[in-house]
C-alpha positions as CSV (number, residue, x, y, z in Angstrom):
1,M,-104.6,-38.7,-17.0
2,P,-101.0,-39.8,-17.6
3,F,-100.1,-43.5,-17.5
4,V,-98.7,-43.1,-14.0
5,S,-99.3,-40.2,-11.6
6,T,-96.2,-38.3,-10.5
7,H,-93.8,-40.2,-8.3
8,G,-90.2,-39.0,-8.5
9,L,-88.7,-42.4,-7.9
10,K,-85.6,-43.6,-9.7
11,P,-85.3,-47.0,-11.5
12,A,-84.2,-49.8,-9.2
13,E,-81.0,-51.8,-9.8
14,H,-82.4,-55.0,-8.2
15,P,-86.2,-54.9,-8.3
16,L,-88.4,-57.7,-7.0
17,F,-92.1,-58.5,-7.2
18,V,-93.6,-60.4,-4.3
19,S,-97.1,-61.6,-4.0
20,I,-98.7,-62.9,-0.8
21,L,-101.3,-65.6,-1.2
22,A,-104.0,-66.4,1.3
23,N,-107.6,-67.4,1.8
24,T,-110.4,-66.1,4.0
25,L,-113.4,-68.2,4.4
26,L,-115.5,-65.1,3.8
27,S,-114.9,-65.5,0.1
28,A,-117.1,-68.6,0.2
29,V,-120.1,-66.5,1.4
30,P,-122.4,-66.1,-1.6
31,G,-122.2,-62.6,-3.1
32,I,-119.1,-61.4,-1.4
33,S,-116.4,-62.1,-4.0
34,G,-116.3,-62.2,-7.8
35,A,-112.8,-63.8,-7.8
36,G,-114.0,-67.1,-9.1
37,P,-116.8,-68.8,-11.0
38,S,-118.6,-69.8,-7.7
39,P,-118.2,-68.9,-4.0
40,E,-116.6,-72.2,-3.2
41,K,-114.2,-72.0,-6.1
42,T,-112.9,-68.6,-5.0
43,L,-110.8,-70.7,-2.5
44,L,-108.9,-72.1,-5.5
45,T,-108.2,-68.7,-7.1
46,P,-104.9,-67.9,-5.3
47,V,-103.4,-71.3,-6.3
48,L,-104.5,-70.9,-10.0
49,D,-103.3,-67.3,-10.1
50,A,-99.9,-68.4,-8.6
51,E,-99.6,-71.0,-11.3
52,L,-100.4,-68.5,-14.0
53,L,-97.9,-66.0,-12.6
54,S,-95.1,-68.5,-12.3
55,R,-95.6,-70.5,-15.5
56,G,-97.6,-68.2,-17.8
57,E,-100.4,-70.8,-18.1
58,I,-102.7,-72.9,-16.0
59,T,-102.1,-76.6,-16.6
60,S,-103.4,-78.1,-13.3
61,M,-107.0,-77.5,-14.3
62,A,-108.8,-77.0,-17.6
63,V,-109.5,-73.3,-17.1
64,L,-108.6,-70.1,-18.9
65,P,-107.5,-67.1,-16.8
66,N,-110.5,-65.1,-17.7
67,T,-113.8,-64.2,-15.9
68,P,-117.0,-65.8,-17.4
69,T,-117.4,-62.5,-19.4
70,G,-114.0,-62.8,-21.0
71,C,-112.2,-60.3,-18.8
72,P,-108.6,-61.3,-18.2
73,T,-107.7,-61.9,-14.6
74,P,-105.2,-59.4,-12.9
75,A,-102.7,-62.3,-12.6
76,A,-102.6,-62.4,-16.4
77,I,-101.7,-58.7,-16.5
78,T,-99.1,-59.1,-13.8
79,R,-97.6,-62.1,-15.6
80,A,-97.3,-60.0,-18.8
81,V,-95.4,-57.3,-17.0
82,M,-93.1,-59.8,-15.3
83,E,-92.2,-61.1,-18.8
84,L,-91.6,-57.6,-20.0
85,V,-89.3,-56.5,-17.2
86,G,-87.6,-59.9,-16.8
87,I,-88.5,-60.5,-13.2
88,T,-89.2,-63.9,-11.6
89,P,-91.8,-63.2,-8.9
90,L,-91.6,-64.5,-5.4
91,L,-94.8,-66.1,-4.1
92,V,-95.5,-66.4,-0.4
93,N,-98.1,-68.8,1.1
94,A,-99.5,-67.0,4.1
95,G,-102.4,-69.5,4.6
96,L,-104.2,-71.4,1.8
97,V,-107.0,-74.0,1.7
98,H,-105.4,-75.7,-1.3
99,T,-101.7,-76.6,-1.7
100,P,-100.0,-74.6,-4.4
101,V,-98.8,-76.4,-7.5
102,V,-95.8,-74.0,-8.0
103,P,-93.0,-73.2,-5.5
104,C,-94.0,-70.8,-2.8
105,L,-92.2,-69.5,0.4
106,D,-94.4,-71.0,3.1
107,M,-95.2,-69.0,6.2
108,Y,-97.0,-72.1,7.6
109,G,-100.2,-70.2,8.2
110,K,-103.7,-71.4,8.1
111,P,-106.5,-70.1,6.0
112,G,-108.4,-67.2,7.6
113,D,-111.6,-68.1,9.4
114,D,-114.9,-66.2,9.1
115,P,-114.5,-63.3,11.6
116,R,-118.3,-63.3,12.2
117,F,-118.0,-66.4,14.3
118,G,-114.5,-66.3,15.9
119,D,-111.0,-65.1,15.6
120,A,-110.0,-64.9,11.9
121,V,-106.2,-65.3,12.2
122,P,-105.3,-66.8,15.6
123,D,-101.6,-66.7,14.9
124,A,-101.5,-63.1,13.5
125,A,-98.6,-62.2,15.8
126,G,-96.6,-65.2,14.7
127,L,-97.2,-64.5,11.0
128,Y,-96.1,-60.9,11.6
129,E,-92.8,-62.1,13.0
130,K,-92.3,-64.5,10.0
131,G,-93.1,-61.7,7.6
132,K,-90.5,-59.5,9.4
133,M,-87.9,-62.2,9.0
134,L,-88.7,-62.3,5.3
135,G,-88.3,-58.5,5.1
136,F,-84.8,-58.7,6.7
137,F,-83.9,-61.4,4.2
138,L,-85.1,-59.5,1.1
139,S,-83.2,-56.4,2.2
140,A,-79.9,-58.1,1.2
141,Y,-81.1,-58.9,-2.3
142,A,-83.5,-56.2,-3.6
143,D,-83.4,-52.4,-3.4
144,L,-87.1,-52.2,-4.5
145,V,-89.9,-54.6,-3.6
146,V,-93.3,-54.3,-5.1
147,L,-95.6,-56.2,-2.8
148,G,-98.9,-57.6,-4.2
149,E,-101.5,-60.0,-2.9
150,C,-104.1,-62.5,-3.9
151,V,-106.9,-62.9,-1.3
152,P,-110.4,-63.4,-2.6
153,G,-112.8,-61.8,-0.2
154,G,-110.0,-59.6,1.1
155,T,-111.8,-56.3,0.5
156,T,-114.3,-57.4,3.2
157,T,-111.6,-58.3,5.7
158,A,-110.0,-55.0,4.8
159,L,-113.2,-53.2,5.6
160,C,-113.4,-54.8,9.0
161,V,-109.8,-54.0,9.8
162,L,-110.0,-50.4,8.6
163,R,-113.3,-49.8,10.6
164,A,-111.8,-51.5,13.7
165,L,-108.9,-49.1,13.4
166,G,-111.2,-46.2,13.4
167,Y,-111.4,-45.3,9.7
168,P,-114.8,-44.7,8.2
169,A,-113.6,-46.5,5.0
170,R,-115.6,-47.8,2.1
171,V,-113.9,-50.5,0.1
172,S,-113.9,-51.6,-3.5
173,S,-114.9,-54.9,-5.1
174,S,-114.1,-57.2,-8.1
175,F,-117.8,-57.1,-9.0
176,V,-119.1,-54.3,-11.2
177,S,-121.9,-53.9,-8.6
178,N,-120.2,-53.7,-5.2
179,P,-122.1,-55.9,-2.7
180,V,-121.9,-53.1,-0.1
181,E,-124.9,-54.3,1.9
182,I,-123.4,-57.8,2.4
183,K,-120.0,-56.3,3.5
184,E,-121.7,-53.9,5.9
185,Q,-123.6,-56.8,7.4
186,V,-120.4,-58.7,7.9
187,W,-118.8,-55.7,9.6
188,N,-121.8,-55.1,11.8
189,T,-121.7,-58.7,12.9
190,V,-118.0,-58.7,13.6
191,N,-118.3,-55.4,15.5
192,G,-121.2,-56.7,17.6
193,R,-119.3,-59.9,18.4
194,A,-115.8,-58.6,19.1
195,G,-116.1,-54.8,19.5
196,P,-115.4,-52.2,20.7
197,F,-111.9,-52.2,19.3
198,S,-110.5,-49.0,20.7
199,D,-108.5,-50.8,23.4
200,M,-107.1,-53.5,21.0
201,G,-103.6,-53.3,19.5
202,P,-103.3,-53.6,15.7
203,L,-102.1,-57.2,15.7
204,D,-105.1,-58.1,17.9
205,I,-107.4,-56.4,15.4
206,L,-105.8,-58.6,12.7
207,R,-106.2,-61.6,14.8
208,V,-109.9,-60.9,15.3
209,T,-111.0,-59.5,11.9
210,G,-108.3,-59.8,9.3
211,D,-106.8,-62.4,6.9
212,P,-103.4,-64.1,6.8
213,M,-102.0,-61.9,4.1
214,M,-102.2,-58.8,6.3
215,P,-99.8,-59.7,9.2
216,V,-97.3,-61.2,6.8
217,A,-97.4,-58.0,4.6
218,A,-97.1,-55.8,7.7
219,G,-94.2,-57.8,9.0
220,L,-92.4,-57.8,5.7
221,A,-92.8,-54.0,5.5
222,S,-91.4,-53.6,9.0
223,G,-88.4,-55.7,8.3
224,Y,-87.5,-54.5,4.8
225,S,-84.9,-51.7,4.6
226,G,-85.2,-50.8,0.9
227,T,-88.0,-49.1,-1.0
228,L,-91.3,-50.9,-0.6
229,I,-94.4,-50.2,-2.7
230,L,-97.7,-51.9,-1.6
231,A,-99.4,-53.0,-4.8
232,G,-103.2,-53.0,-4.5
233,G,-106.2,-51.1,-3.5
234,T,-108.2,-51.2,-0.3
235,Q,-106.5,-54.4,1.0
236,M,-103.2,-52.7,1.0
237,L,-104.7,-49.6,2.6
238,A,-105.6,-51.9,5.5
239,V,-102.0,-53.1,5.7
240,A,-100.8,-49.5,5.7
241,A,-103.3,-48.6,8.4
242,V,-102.0,-51.4,10.6
243,L,-98.4,-50.2,10.2
244,K,-99.4,-46.7,11.1
245,A,-101.2,-48.0,14.2
246,M,-98.0,-49.8,15.2
247,G,-96.1,-46.5,15.0
248,L,-94.2,-47.6,11.9
249,E,-93.9,-45.8,8.5
250,A,-96.5,-46.9,6.0
251,P,-95.2,-47.4,2.5
252,D,-96.5,-45.8,-0.7
253,I,-99.3,-47.6,-2.5
254,A,-99.7,-48.2,-6.3
255,T,-103.0,-49.2,-7.7
256,T,-105.1,-48.8,-10.9
257,C,-107.4,-45.9,-11.7
258,Y,-110.2,-48.5,-11.8
259,V,-110.0,-48.9,-8.0
260,R,-109.5,-45.2,-7.4
261,D,-112.6,-44.3,-9.6
262,D,-114.9,-46.9,-7.9
263,P,-117.8,-44.7,-6.7
264,T,-118.7,-47.1,-4.0
265,A,-115.2,-46.9,-2.4
266,D,-113.1,-44.0,-1.1
267,V,-109.6,-45.0,-1.8
268,E,-108.1,-41.6,-2.1
269,E,-109.8,-40.3,1.1
270,T,-108.7,-43.3,3.1
271,A,-105.1,-43.0,1.8
272,S,-105.1,-39.4,2.9
273,A,-106.5,-40.2,6.3
274,I,-103.8,-42.8,6.8
275,G,-101.1,-40.5,5.5
276,V,-99.8,-42.6,2.6
277,R,-99.0,-41.5,-1.0
278,L,-101.1,-43.2,-3.6
279,Y,-99.7,-43.8,-7.1
280,V,-102.4,-44.3,-9.7
281,V,-101.8,-46.2,-13.0
282,D,-104.2,-45.6,-15.9
283,P,-103.3,-48.3,-18.5
284,G,-106.0,-47.1,-20.9
285,F,-107.5,-50.6,-21.4
286,G,-110.5,-49.1,-23.1
287,S,-108.5,-48.1,-26.2
288,L,-106.5,-51.2,-26.7
289,G,-109.1,-53.0,-28.8
290,H,-109.4,-56.0,-26.4
291,S,-113.0,-56.4,-25.4
292,G,-112.1,-58.3,-22.2
293,L,-109.6,-55.7,-21.0
294,A,-112.1,-53.0,-21.8
295,R,-114.3,-54.4,-19.1
296,Y,-111.9,-53.1,-16.5
297,C,-113.1,-49.6,-17.6
298,T,-116.7,-50.6,-16.7
299,G,-115.7,-51.6,-13.2
300,E,-115.2,-55.4,-13.6
301,V,-112.3,-56.8,-11.5
302,K,-110.4,-53.5,-11.3
303,E,-107.2,-54.8,-9.6
304,G,-105.6,-57.9,-8.0
305,M,-102.4,-59.9,-7.8
306,G,-100.6,-56.5,-7.6
307,A,-101.5,-55.7,-11.2
308,G,-101.4,-51.9,-10.7
309,G,-98.1,-52.1,-8.9
310,A,-96.6,-54.3,-11.6
311,L,-97.6,-51.8,-14.3
312,F,-96.1,-49.0,-12.1
313,L,-92.9,-51.0,-11.8
314,A,-92.6,-51.4,-15.6
315,S,-93.0,-47.7,-16.1
316,L,-90.5,-47.0,-13.3
317,Q,-87.9,-49.3,-14.9
318,G,-88.1,-47.2,-18.1
319,F,-90.5,-49.1,-20.4
320,S,-92.7,-46.8,-22.4
321,H,-96.4,-46.7,-21.9
322,D,-97.0,-48.1,-25.4
323,E,-94.6,-50.9,-24.8
324,I,-96.4,-51.9,-21.6
325,R,-99.8,-51.7,-23.1
326,Q,-99.0,-53.6,-26.2
327,H,-97.2,-56.3,-24.3
328,V,-100.2,-56.7,-22.0
329,F,-102.5,-56.9,-25.0
330,S,-100.4,-59.5,-26.7
331,A,-100.0,-61.6,-23.6
332,V,-103.7,-61.7,-22.5
333,S,-104.8,-62.4,-26.1
334,R,-103.1,-65.8,-25.9
335,Y,-105.7,-66.9,-23.4
336,Q,-108.7,-66.3,-25.7
C-alpha cells in the first residue's frame, strides 16, 4: 500500500501536534498493558514519553526508549517526526500518577480509577469543559491540530466506552498477543457493576468507564475550529464515538497499518460504524534495516503517542516518504 492512504488535505500553514497524557489504574493490572517493563511501571510511561518527546532523550531515569526486545517506543518515532517538520509539541496533563519532568498544560485532573470498582473519571464533565476551553484557545494559533495520546491501558478503557456506547468493538493492544480474555473480563465486570448504559449520556459513560484523556480530547475537539486529526487507534475511536453520541462531528483519524491489520481488533469496521474517515500510514518499517522497528510489522507496540498521526502530518506537509523513513531510522538508532 502507499505510505499514506488517500486524504485530499492541503498542507497546513500553522500545524500543531498535541498529546494528551493520562493514567488509568487498569494498566497496573497484570497482563493488560505492554507499555512498560512491569505493570506498576506502566504508570511512569506517560512521564518518560513526554520527556523523550520534549527533549529528545530521557535523563530523569537510566532507561532507553525501547521495549525489552529492542523495539523503539512510539514516542521515539513521534519525536523524530517533530524534529523533521520543526514542530514543538504541546503536552497536556489530563491526570497522571507521577509529576511530569517537562512543561505540560495541566488540566488538574486525577488519574483514572479502575472502572471495575467505581467511577473511573468522577470529573469527566469538568475535564470536558477544560478541554473545550483549550480547543477555543488553540483555534487562534493553529489551522491544523494533530491530537495524540499516551495512556497505558487505554485500549481497555476504550473497549469499555465503545461497548457502553453500543458498538460491538474489538480493540488492539501493544502486546504481540492481545490479552483479549483479560479485557473482556474487565468489560463484563464493568457492565455488571454499572450497566445497562442505554440511558446514560456520553459524559456519564466516560465518568463510569473511561480515562482522563477521553473527556479532555472530546472537549478539545468540540472547541477547536480548525482541522483536527485524531492520532491513534482504538483509543481515538472511543473519543470519536463519544463526540458522535453528543451530536457533534467526529474528526478524521490517522493511525498506522499495524493497528489496522491487527486481527484481534476491528478498527476499520468500528470507524465505519461511527462514521469517521480513517487515514492509514504504512511506514514500511520492515524494510528499513532496523531490527527493532521491524518488530512493529510482527505486531509489537503498533501505535502510541500519536505516532501514526505524526507520520501522516510529515507527509501532509510535503516531506517525501523516503525522507520520513530515513529520519525515523536515524533518530531511533541513537537509542541503541
